[in-house]
Phi, psi and omega in degrees: 000144177284146182290323181270146174296125186228357181270129181244135171245122173254123187226111175271109182293136180050058188306306183297322180290322178297319178292323178298320180292328176290320179290332180226091183302341179293344179279348181305132178067012176260154172276112179217160179230155172264123183202150169281182181216141171051226186291344181272011183306311185299315180295320181294316179297317179297320181293318180296316182288337177299326180280325188261345184216009178101144185296326182295320178294325182302317182298314182290323179294317179297317179296319180296316181293324179296324182285325188252345187279343178057031179085357179281141174277140180245150178286119179261334178202163183205157179278165179300320180298317179297320178297319179297334180269007173101003178284143179228151175299140181095348177292154168287156178299323179300315179292321180297321180293331177291331178280327189223106176291141181077017181299134178261135179253124183244133179289154178295151175230079185298328181295317179297319179295318180295318180296316182294320179297317179294322180291321175301316180296319181297316180296317181293327183294343178290340184243329187252128177291334178236122179231120177256114183259103179269011177061176181064023179086017181247120173234138168248133179237149170241111184265013181305132177084005183257001186302319182291332180278316191238006177084190181307145185299323180294323178294320179295318179298319179294322178297318178297316178302314182296323179293324177294318178298313182295320186278321188247343181080004177253146187246105178285148164283140187234134174222139173246130184207172180288339181209172186293321181300309182293322178297320180294315179295324180297316179293326177295324186287338183247003181299153016273352177206161178142178182226133179226149177222123179244116182280155178300136183092348181251010184302308184295320181291327176291317185287329190311311183276359183285153177301130182300335181288352176281345179294132174303139182095001178273093178262191184301320182295316178293324179299318178294321180294318179298322179297322180289318184280344181084007178282125182237341184238152181300323181299330179290328175286320180298331183279354183288143171284169176305314183295319179293318180297318179293322181294320184277315190253358180082201190292340177269005186298320182292320177297322178292319178297318179295322176297323179295336176277354179087021182273125180198125180247008182291132184277162169284118183262116186295144174104169177290150186302316184282003175255351183275163183229150170235129183195167178219152179225142179227128174251123183290146177296326175228145178306134194244135175239336184299119186298319182295320180288324176296317179292326176302318178294320180299315180297317180297319178296318180294319180295315181295319179293320180296321179297315178298321180299311184289325177298331179268006180057045182241164171231154178245150177238004177213131177239128179242131179243127181239134177243150170230122183279170183298333179271009176089355181283130178269159174208145182209157175209155181237152170237122176252144183221127175290325175281145182292139174264116184229309186281155179303319182300321178292318181292319181294319179298317178294321179294321177299317180294318179294320180296321181300327179276325184285326186271082185256004185234145176270062181230147181300147182258133181265322183209155179219137181227140178239134184225130177255131184222185187050052182284150178206158176302143175304150186304331174215153176290123187299136171282121185290350182220108184227075180285338187259107172076010180290144178299140184301318180294324179293320178295317179297318180297320179298319179294317179296315180301317181300316180293319182289324178293324185277320188248000179108156184301333183274359184296319179225125178209164178289149179301327181294345179274349185232349180236162182264114174263086185289000000 
């Protein structure tokens, strides 16, 4: 780890709405929302999300909204004024109008969002060797090793912010911290605008007085639980023992407590989100023909890739499986999915289908590789504690992830990954 805090989070609050106001100055200081309308809801939602979360997510989101929206238009983005009047993302337009009289509805402009996101990345890349573009106005930068070129990291971050303001007219909230988690919470704590710097070793003291709901993974169920327990600040979660964290929050409690301490080892991953890959490769010690052992390897690759995916709060829409036979001949197949692939069960099922198409020869297999692509943010930030109405598979997956994160990837795995089902 670098001694100096070097991770920067640039966060443009209400990105699509901020760009809409720049494109139409008459919207300044008005309560307005970004929304599709009527029967075109699915297409509008997909187009908006294509700019902010990747085209693959757009397809699944549009399909989901078309299936569940019943023709109702939903709020996809909103202005600061609309938020102050009680409007929230995901509301129907009818509900939003009840919160804000005179509410203006603006159609999505995915092209403008895509251009602005790319320009933000281009400007930041002039200073940062690593730029992670999560779209929707979110950039993570790693400025490690740039001090001699561009001065103190906080000064460099402010310079990047100023260039974005001058070039695009939008003002990101900026935080410099030792890791992505603390930087993200810092921008949340000072939004809608401002600059924060958290030095290494001060993570816990900075987080302690912050609202506990600023922690990533704090969904509605956890909010209700915090209200019951009387916990209001991140520091109160950080002070919990292992036993207390498990007792209050369940199996994800220790991970939540560690996050409250500011612990995070996830790296800044260079490139746009929908261009990044998650994958694993295995080369057999001996060329393999036994179907049960090959599938055991396939399951293990899917589980390891899935854990990394969920830790990054991502979903995949494309799985590619590549084989290399004993005679050196390669073979590959892909599975594409409009619905997001997140859980191990979903990934294994997709891998099985891809393997059935890729494995067309009765020849021993030398190596197998699994790759997840078309990544996008999960449709919602997972609530780390969902006792009420949570899907059974999601609860099971959360429990498995908690054990594997704490005790290692091999701590919990499917039987098919370790035994031969001949």
